[in-house]
C-alpha positions as CSV (number, residue, x, y, z in Angstrom):
1,Q,-66.2,-112.0,39.0
2,V,-68.4,-109.1,37.8
3,Q,-67.1,-106.1,35.8
4,L,-69.0,-102.9,36.1
5,V,-68.6,-100.0,33.7
6,E,-70.2,-96.6,34.4
7,S,-70.9,-93.9,31.9
8,G,-73.0,-90.8,31.5
9,G,-71.1,-88.3,33.6
10,G,-70.0,-84.9,32.5
11,L,-70.3,-81.2,33.0
12,V,-73.8,-80.0,33.7
13,Q,-75.3,-76.7,34.6
14,P,-77.1,-76.3,37.9
15,G,-80.7,-77.3,37.5
16,G,-79.8,-79.8,34.8
17,S,-80.3,-83.5,34.6
18,L,-78.2,-86.6,34.0
19,R,-78.7,-90.3,33.5
20,L,-75.8,-92.4,34.6
21,S,-75.5,-96.0,33.4
22,C,-73.7,-99.0,34.9
23,V,-73.3,-102.1,32.6
24,A,-72.5,-105.4,34.3
25,S,-70.5,-108.1,32.5
26,R,-73.2,-110.7,33.3
27,D,-76.7,-111.0,34.5
28,I,-76.7,-110.5,38.3
29,S,-80.2,-109.1,38.6
30,S,-81.6,-112.1,40.4
31,H,-79.4,-112.0,43.5
32,Y,-77.2,-108.9,43.7
33,F,-78.1,-105.6,45.3
34,M,-77.1,-102.6,43.1
35,A,-76.1,-99.3,44.4
36,W,-74.8,-95.9,43.4
37,Y,-72.2,-94.1,45.5
38,R,-70.6,-90.7,45.2
39,L,-67.2,-89.4,46.3
40,P,-67.3,-85.6,46.4
41,P,-63.9,-83.8,46.4
42,G,-62.4,-83.8,49.9
43,K,-65.2,-85.8,51.4
44,Q,-66.0,-89.4,52.1
45,R,-67.9,-91.7,49.8
46,D,-71.5,-92.1,50.6
47,M,-74.4,-94.1,49.1
48,V,-76.9,-92.3,46.9
49,A,-79.3,-95.0,46.0
50,L,-79.9,-98.7,46.4
51,L,-81.9,-101.2,44.3
52,G,-82.7,-104.6,45.8
53,S,-82.9,-107.8,43.8
54,T,-86.7,-107.7,44.2
55,G,-86.9,-104.2,42.8
56,N,-87.3,-102.2,46.0
57,D,-85.4,-99.0,46.1
58,N,-83.9,-96.7,48.8
59,Y,-82.3,-93.3,48.6
60,A,-80.1,-91.1,50.8
61,P,-82.4,-88.4,52.4
62,S,-80.4,-85.6,50.8
63,V,-81.2,-86.8,47.2
64,K,-84.5,-88.7,47.6
65,S,-86.6,-86.2,45.7
66,R,-84.0,-85.8,42.9
67,C,-82.9,-89.3,42.1
68,T,-84.3,-92.4,40.6
69,I,-82.5,-95.8,40.4
70,S,-83.8,-98.3,37.9
71,R,-82.7,-101.5,36.1
72,D,-83.0,-102.9,32.6
73,K,-82.5,-106.6,33.1
74,A,-82.2,-107.3,29.3
75,K,-79.2,-105.0,29.1
76,N,-77.6,-105.9,32.4
77,T,-77.7,-102.2,33.2
78,V,-78.6,-100.1,36.2
79,Y,-79.4,-96.4,35.8
80,L,-79.3,-93.4,38.1
81,E,-81.3,-90.4,37.0
82,I,-80.5,-87.2,38.8
83,N,-82.7,-84.1,38.3
84,S,-82.3,-80.5,39.5
85,L,-78.6,-80.9,39.9
86,K,-76.8,-78.7,42.5
87,P,-73.1,-77.8,42.6
88,E,-72.7,-79.9,45.8
89,Y,-73.6,-83.0,43.7
90,T,-70.2,-82.7,42.0
91,A,-68.5,-86.0,42.6
92,V,-67.2,-89.2,41.1
93,Y,-70.2,-91.6,41.0
94,Y,-69.5,-95.3,41.4
95,C,-71.6,-98.3,40.7
96,N,-71.6,-101.2,43.2
97,A,-72.9,-104.7,43.0
98,Y,-72.9,-106.8,46.1
99,L,-74.2,-110.0,47.5
100,P,-74.4,-109.6,51.3
101,G,-71.8,-111.6,53.0
102,V,-70.3,-113.0,49.8
103,N,-68.7,-110.4,47.6
104,S,-68.8,-106.8,46.3
105,F,-67.7,-105.3,43.0
106,W,-67.1,-101.7,42.0
107,G,-66.9,-99.9,38.7
108,Q,-64.2,-97.3,37.9
109,G,-66.5,-94.3,38.4
110,T,-67.8,-91.5,36.3
111,Q,-67.2,-87.8,37.0
112,V,-70.1,-85.5,37.4
113,T,-69.4,-81.8,37.6
114,V,-72.2,-79.3,38.3
115,S,-71.1,-75.8,37.4
116,S,-72.2,-72.8,35.5
């Protein structure tokens, strides 16, 4: 089992920035893929960013220029930095850790609201 705890969400003005954190209950950096998803109100959940176990990253085309996913192995933490926030980025952001074909774990989510 892996517990994931997200933090860092909140109310931000358009154009602002946030750094979301996801702390894992144990070291999973060597094997697990880490991803951030978002669930906008009234819409489906979609993937924002993905970090492979070897450090390679991928982003949804709609956020590629605004987001950076990174990892601090010593802290068992994955981050998502989002810049130039837009109102349509309002969503609950979830952290996911998965081992392909084996298991997948989710955090409880952190609310991000972009509004003036």
